[in-house]
C-alpha positions in Angstrom: -16.8 -1.9 -15.2 -19.0 -2.5 -18.2 -19.1 -3.3 -21.9 -16.3 -2.1 -24.2 -12.5 -1.8 -24.4 -12.6 1.2 -22.0 -14.1 -0.9 -19.2 -13.2 -3.8 -16.9 -14.9 -6.9 -18.2 -14.3 -10.5 -19.0 -12.5 -9.7 -22.3 -10.2 -6.9 -21.1 -9.3 -9.0 -18.1 -8.8 -12.1 -20.2 -6.5 -10.3 -22.7 -4.4 -8.7 -19.9 -4.1 -12.1 -18.3 -3.0 -13.8 -21.5 -0.3 -11.2 -22.0 0.9 -11.7 -18.4 0.8 -15.5 -18.9 2.9 -15.2 -22.0 5.5 -13.2 -20.2 5.6 -15.5 -17.2 6.1 -18.6 -19.4 8.9 -16.9 -21.3 10.6 -15.8 -18.1 10.3 -19.1 -16.2 10.5 -21.9 -18.8 10.9 -24.6 -16.1 7.4 -24.0 -14.8 5.2 -21.2 -13.4 3.0 -21.0 -10.3 0.8 -18.0 -9.6 -1.5 -16.9 -6.7 -4.7 -15.0 -7.3 -6.9 -13.1 -4.8 -9.7 -10.6 -4.9 -11.5 -8.1 -2.7 -15.2 -7.4 -1.9 -15.9 -5.3 -5.0 -18.7 -6.1 -7.5 -17.4 -8.7 -10.0 -14.1 -9.2 -8.3 -14.8 -13.0 -7.8 -15.8 -13.3 -11.5 -12.7 -11.5 -12.7 -10.5 -13.6 -10.4 -11.9 -16.8 -11.7 -11.6 -15.5 -15.3 -7.9 -14.8 -14.7 -7.4 -18.2 -13.0 -9.0 -20.0 -16.0 -6.8 -18.2 -18.5 -3.6 -18.8 -16.5 -4.5 -22.5 -16.1 -5.2 -22.9 -19.8 -1.7 -21.6 -20.4 -0.2 -24.4 -18.4 0.3 -22.4 -15.3 -0.3 -23.8 -11.8 -2.8 -21.5 -10.1 -3.5 -21.0 -6.4 -6.9 -19.3 -6.2 -8.1 -18.1 -2.9 -11.5 -19.7 -2.1 -13.1 -16.3 -1.2 -12.2 -12.7 -0.7 -8.9 -12.0 1.1 -6.8 -8.9 1.9 -4.2 -7.8 -0.7 -1.2 -8.2 1.6 -2.1 -11.8 2.1 -1.7 -12.3 -1.6 1.8 -10.8 -1.5 2.6 -13.2 1.4 1.1 -16.2 -0.4 3.3 -15.6 -3.5 6.5 -15.9 -1.3 5.1 -18.6 0.9 4.1 -20.9 -2.0 7.1 -20.1 -4.1 5.1 -18.6 -6.9 6.5 -16.7 -9.9 3.7 -14.2 -10.0 0.4 -13.0 -8.5 -2.8 -11.2 -9.4 -5.3 -9.4 -7.1 -8.5 -8.0 -8.4 -9.2 -4.8 -6.5 -9.6 -1.0 -7.0 -8.4 -0.4 -3.5 -10.2 2.6 -2.0 -11.7 4.0 -5.2 -15.5 4.6 -5.8 -17.9 1.6 -6.2 -18.1 1.7 -10.0 -14.4 0.8 -10.4 -12.5 -2.4 -10.3 -8.8 -3.1 -11.1 -6.1 -5.6 -11.8 -2.8 -5.6 -9.9 0.1 -7.8 -11.1 2.9 -9.1 -8.9 6.3 -10.7 -9.5 8.0 -13.6 -7.7 9.2 -11.4 -4.8 5.6 -10.6 -3.8 5.8 -7.0 -5.0 4.0 -5.2 -7.8 5.8 -5.1 -11.1 8.7 -2.7 -11.6 11.1 -2.3 -14.6 11.8 -4.2 -16.7 8.9 -6.5 -16.0 6.2 -3.9 -16.1 7.0 -2.7 -19.7 7.7 -6.2 -20.8 4.3 -7.4 -19.7 2.6 -4.4 -21.2 4.4 -5.2 -24.5 3.0 -8.8 -24.4 -0.5 -7.5 -23.7 -0.3 -5.1 -26.6 0.6 -7.9 -29.0 -2.8 -9.5 -28.4 -5.1 -8.3 -31.2 -8.3 -9.9 -30.2 -10.1 -12.2 -27.8 -9.6 -15.1 -30.1 -5.9 -15.2 -29.0 -6.9 -15.7 -25.4 -6.9 -19.3 -24.0 -10.1 -19.2 -22.0 -10.5 -22.8 -21.0 -8.6 -26.1 -20.5 -6.4 -27.6 -17.9 -8.8 -26.6 -15.1 -6.9 -29.3 -13.0 -4.1 -26.7 -12.7 -6.3 -24.6 -10.3 -6.0 -25.3 -6.6 -8.2 -23.5 -4.1 -6.4 -22.1 -1.1 -7.7 -20.5 2.1 -7.3 -21.5 5.7 -3.8 -23.0 5.5 -2.5 -19.7 4.0 -4.5 -17.8 6.6 -2.7 -19.7 9.4 0.7 -19.2 7.9 0.1 -15.5 7.4 -1.4 -14.9 10.9 1.5 -16.8 12.5 3.9 -14.5 10.7 2.0 -11.4 11.8 2.0 -12.6 15.4 5.8 -12.8 15.3 5.9 -9.1 14.7 4.8 -8.3 18.2 7.5 -6.6 20.3 5.8 -6.2 23.6 3.3 -9.2 24.0 3.7 -8.9 27.8 2.4 -5.3 27.7 -0.6 -6.4 25.5 -1.3 -9.0 28.2 -1.5 -6.3 30.8 -3.6 -4.0 28.6 -5.7 -6.7 26.9 -8.9 -4.8 27.6 -7.8 -1.8 25.5 -11.2 -0.7 24.1 -10.8 -1.0 20.3 -13.4 -0.1 17.6 -12.7 -1.4 14.2 -14.5 -1.0 10.8 -13.7 -2.9 7.6 -15.8 -0.4 5.6 -17.5 -3.3 3.8 -14.1 -4.8 2.8 -11.8 -7.8 3.3 -10.5 -6.7 6.7 -13.3 -8.5 8.4 -11.8 -11.8 7.3 -8.6 -11.4 9.4 -8.4 -8.2 11.5 -10.6 -9.5 14.3 -8.6 -12.7 14.3 -5.2 -11.1 14.5 -6.3 -8.8 17.3 -7.5 -11.8 19.2 -4.2 -13.6 18.6 -2.2 -10.6 19.8 -4.2 -10.9 23.0 -6.8 -8.1 22.7 -10.1 -9.0 24.3 -12.2 -5.8 24.0 -12.7 -5.4 20.2 -15.9 -3.8 18.9 -16.8 -4.2 15.2 -18.8 -1.5 13.5 -21.7 -3.8 12.5 -23.2 -1.4 9.9 -20.0 -1.8 7.9 -19.0 -5.3 8.8 -20.6 -7.1 5.8 -18.4 -7.2 2.6 -20.4 -5.3 0.0 -19.1 -3.9 -3.3 -21.8 -1.2 -3.3 -20.3 0.3 -0.1 -23.8 1.3 1.0 -22.9 3.4 4.1 -20.2 5.6 2.5 -19.5 7.8 -0.5 -16.0 6.6 -0.9 -14.7 3.4 1.0 -11.5 5.3 1.9 -10.3 5.6 5.5 -8.6 8.8 4.5 -12.0 10.4 4.3 -13.7 11.5 7.5 -17.1 10.6 6.0 -16.1 7.0 5.7 -15.0 6.9 9.4 -18.0 8.8 10.7 -20.0 5.8 11.8 -17.0 4.3 13.6 -16.3 7.7 15.3 -19.9 7.8 16.7 -19.5 4.3 18.0 -16.1 5.0 19.5 -17.4 8.1 21.3 -20.5 6.3 22.5 -18.7 3.4 24.2 -15.7 5.4 25.4 -13.2 3.6 23.2 -9.4 4.0 23.4 -8.8 3.9 19.6 -10.7 3.6 16.3 -9.3 1.9 13.2 -10.7 1.5 9.7 -9.3 -0.4 6.7 -10.1 0.1 3.0 -11.8 -2.6 0.9 -8.6 -4.6 0.1 -7.1 -4.0 3.5 -3.8 -2.4 2.5 -4.5 1.0 4.1 -5.6 1.9 7.6 -6.9 5.1 9.2 -7.0 5.7 12.9 -8.7 8.1 15.3 -7.7 8.9 18.9 -8.8 11.3 21.6 -6.9 14.6 22.1 -6.0 16.2 25.4 -9.6 17.5 25.8 -11.2 14.1 25.1 -12.3 15.1 21.5 -11.9 12.5 18.8 -9.6 13.4 16.0 -8.6 11.5 12.9 -4.8 11.3 12.4 -3.4 11.7 8.9 -1.1 9.2 7.3 2.0 11.1 8.2 1.1 11.3 11.9 0.3 7.6 12.0 3.6 6.7 10.2 5.6 8.9 12.6 4.0 7.2 15.7 4.3 3.7 14.3 7.9 4.1 13.1 8.9 5.7 16.4 7.3 2.9 18.4 8.9 0.1 16.4 12.4 1.6 16.3 12.4 2.4 20.0 10.8 -0.9 21.0 13.4 -2.8 19.1 16.2 -0.9 20.7 14.7 -1.4 24.2 14.3 -5.1 23.6 17.8 -5.5 22.2 16.5 -6.4 18.7 18.0 -3.5 16.8 20.8 -4.4 14.3 23.5 -2.1 13.1 22.3 -2.5 9.5 18.6 -1.8 10.3 16.9 0.7 8.0 13.4 2.2 7.5 12.0 3.5 4.3 9.4 6.0 3.1 8.3 7.7 -0.2 9.3 11.2 -1.2 5.9 12.6 -0.5 5.9 11.4 3.1 6.8 13.6 6.1 10.4 14.7 6.5 9.9 14.4 10.2 10.7 10.7 9.7 14.1 11.6 8.3 14.7 13.8 11.3 13.6 11.1 13.7 15.8 8.5 11.9 18.9 10.7 12.0 18.5 11.3 15.7 18.1 7.6 16.4 21.0 6.7 14.1 19.0 4.5 11.8 19.2 4.8 8.0 16.1 6.2 6.3 15.8 5.7 2.6 13.4 7.6 0.3 11.9 6.2 -2.8 9.5 7.3 -5.5 5.8 7.2 -4.6 4.3 3.7 -4.4 5.1 0.7 -2.3 6.5 -1.2 -5.3 9.6 1.0 -5.0 9.9 0.3 -1.3 9.6 -3.4 -2.2 12.2 -3.0 -5.0 14.6 -1.4 -2.5 14.1 -4.3 0.0 14.9 -6.8 -2.8 18.1 -5.0 -3.8 19.3 -4.7 -0.2 18.0 -8.0 1.4 21.5 -9.5 1.4 23.2 -6.6 3.1 20.7 -4.6 5.2 17.8 -5.3 7.4 14.4 -3.7 6.6 12.4 -2.8 9.7 9.4 -0.8 8.5 8.2 1.4 5.7 5.3 3.6 4.8 3.8 6.5 2.9 1.4 9.3 3.7 -1.5 7.7 2.0 -2.2 5.5 5.0 -0.1 2.5 3.9 2.5 0.8 6.1 4.6 -2.3 6.0 6.3 -4.0 9.0 9.0 -6.6 8.3 9.8 -8.0 4.9 7.6 -11.1 4.7 5.0 -9.0 2.8 6.1 -6.8 0.0 3.2 -4.4 -0.2 1.1 -2.2 2.1 -0.3 -4.3 4.9 -3.2 -3.0 7.0 -3.7 -6.3 8.8 -0.2 -6.1 10.3 -0.6 -2.3 10.8 -3.8 -2.6 12.8 -2.2 -5.2 15.1 0.9 -3.1 15.7 -0.9 0.2 16.1 -3.1 -1.4 18.8 0.0 -2.8 20.5 1.5 0.7 20.3 -1.7 2.1 21.9 -1.5 -0.6 24.6 2.1 0.3 25.3 1.3 4.0 25.6 -1.7 3.3 27.9 0.6 1.1 30.1 2.8 4.1 30.4 -0.1 6.3 31.5 -0.1 8.1 28.1 -2.3 8.4 25.1 -1.2 8.2 21.4 -2.1 11.9 21.1 0.3 12.7 23.9 2.9 10.5 22.4 2.6 12.5 19.1 2.9 15.8 20.9 6.1 14.5 22.6 7.5 13.5 19.2 6.9 17.0 17.9 8.6 18.5 21.0 11.6 16.3 20.5 12.0 16.5 16.7 10.0 19.5 15.5 6.5 20.3 14.5 5.3 19.2 11.0 1.8 19.8 9.8 0.2 18.6 6.6 -3.2 18.8 4.9 -4.2 16.8 1.9 -6.5 18.0 -0.8 -7.8 15.3 -3.2 -8.8 16.2 -6.8 -10.5 13.4 -8.7 -10.1 13.3 -12.5 -11.9 10.3 -14.0 -11.2 8.3 -17.2 -9.1 9.2 -20.1 -10.3 12.8 -20.1 -9.1 13.0 -16.5 -5.7 11.6 -17.4 -5.4 14.2 -20.2 -6.4 17.0 -17.8 -3.8 15.8 -15.2 -1.1 15.7 -18.0 -2.0 19.2 -19.0 -1.8 20.5 -15.4 1.7 19.0 -15.1 2.8 20.5 -18.4 1.6 23.9 -17.4 3.3 23.6 -14.0 6.6 22.6 -15.6 6.4 25.5 -18.1 5.3 28.1 -15.6 6.7 27.1 -12.2 6.0 29.3 -9.2 8.7 31.7 -8.1 7.1 32.1 -4.6 5.0 29.8 -2.5 3.2 31.3 0.5 5.7 34.1 0.7 8.8 31.8 0.5 11.1 32.1 -2.5 11.4 28.9 -4.6 15.2 28.2 -4.9 15.2 24.9 -6.6 12.7 22.7 -8.5 13.1 18.9 -8.6 11.2 17.1 -11.4 11.1 13.5 -10.4 9.6 12.3 -13.6 12.0 14.0 -16.0 15.0 13.7 -13.6 15.8 17.4 -13.8 16.7 20.0 -11.3 16.1 23.7 -12.2 16.1 27.1 -10.5 13.3 29.7 -11.1 14.3 32.0 -14.0 16.9 29.6 -15.2 15.6 27.3 -18.0 18.8 25.3 -18.1 18.3 21.8 -16.8 20.6 19.2 -15.5 20.3 15.7 -14.2 19.7 15.2 -10.5 22.3 13.3 -8.6 21.2 10.7 -6.1 22.0 12.9 -3.1 19.9 15.7 -4.4 16.6 13.8 -4.2 16.6 13.6 -0.5 14.5 16.5 0.8 15.6 16.6 4.4 18.2 18.9 5.7 19.4 16.4 8.2 22.9 14.9 7.4 24.0 12.5 6.4 21.6 12.5 3.4 20.3 9.1 2.6 18.5 8.0 -0.5 17.2 4.9 -2.2 17.8 6.6 -5.5 14.5 8.3 -5.7 15.0 8.0 -9.4 15.4 4.2 -9.2 18.0 3.1 -11.7 17.4 6.1 -14.0 14.1 4.6 -15.2 13.2 5.1 -18.9 10.4 7.6 -19.4 7.8 5.0 -20.3 8.5 2.9 -17.2 8.1 6.0 -14.9 4.8 6.6 -16.6 3.4 3.1 -16.2 4.4 0.2 -14.0 1.8 -2.5 -14.1 -0.9 -4.1 -16.2 -3.4 -1.9 -14.3 -1.5 1.1 -15.6 -1.7 -0.3 -19.1 -5.4 -0.7 -18.8 -5.9 2.9 -17.9 -3.9 4.4 -20.7 -3.7 2.0 -23.6 -6.7 1.5 -25.9 -8.7 3.6 -23.4 -8.9 0.8 -21.0 -10.0 2.1 -17.6 -9.5 0.7 -14.1 
């Protein structure tokens, strides 16, 4: 954030919003409604109000949340209110100096082709701030809040599969930290509505604060961000610790191992546990349908594919990013039934009423899962070990490398070019037999420079038949679309705008 075209500020946000408004009005000539939300970051409210004013001045009906709200509630609100689009001001789990702008379509999902490139084209047409409609028609703005909260919380409560088990284990000792973000607005409430009565908030991190004073990065993937919660969980003898990121679309959890030591589960482990619980619970309760399916991204553990095949439920794989999972749901909603989806970066989605990662729903269902395990005399750690014994042991470790700004983007591009031009022949003693390039849609073999297009069946990385895919190269995307898929992507690569 700051002054200049390479920073988030009133003018860059205004120009991006004007381009989005132009495209919405072109796409929906009979009238447009849009929902706008924001997180706890510095200037998020100001940017949200700026976007609301520009949209209103363009004749668009605006539903602006009265205060900070979780990103998944924005996705829900778009669908609930019958909006044609949405905006949320957030930089998710990034460092405190960042903010960002995420654009949504009428299905409640982030933009995918062709809308992403079309919106970017409209933004690029704007040559200066004089072309932005900054004021006028303020009567088009309606503040929303509690009524949407109630509808959203009611929908989340309906996700519960074993409310009777929660009633028995209502005193499950839960420690929760919002890490200075939006989770504090709804997580305690949904846990109460699910029936949990022994919830402890990490007070040092309970207040929304865009400076994130107690952490280096407000990211539940980082052990440092969860360290205060871990201390509290150990001190009170908790059953489970959960932490959400600033916009509450990701959740990290910690449980005790067989020795009583607290360990942080990674995103793959949590996904495996959650998927397993939901699928098996639905089967036990007679809720499973023949056309049920689950979905994950290509970077998420293949253990889920193995588990799905064993349980005779379809598992689709998409490119990285929940917008592709949401796009799959949209394309299949008339013929198949989406159960749950997720990716290794701590994001999960349960049911299809929200079309983005939803940590509010995930916290509630993870706690129900923990209550079910406890009711069976087991821990989540023991449940995870049992899954490994049944389906095979998979272990992952994530290394994060941060490259900031345009220079960082250039360095990443150079790394990828070098990797493509000089691919490894051996990895950890194992010979590389085939290389899949998901961006270029090529398959090659080491030592053979000839390239061919990848067929849909080839993008599935599991060896478990029958191979299933959501076309991990969705609709043979044009190169530009694969490179950028939202206004926020535009702001990071065009005119040196940085989110």
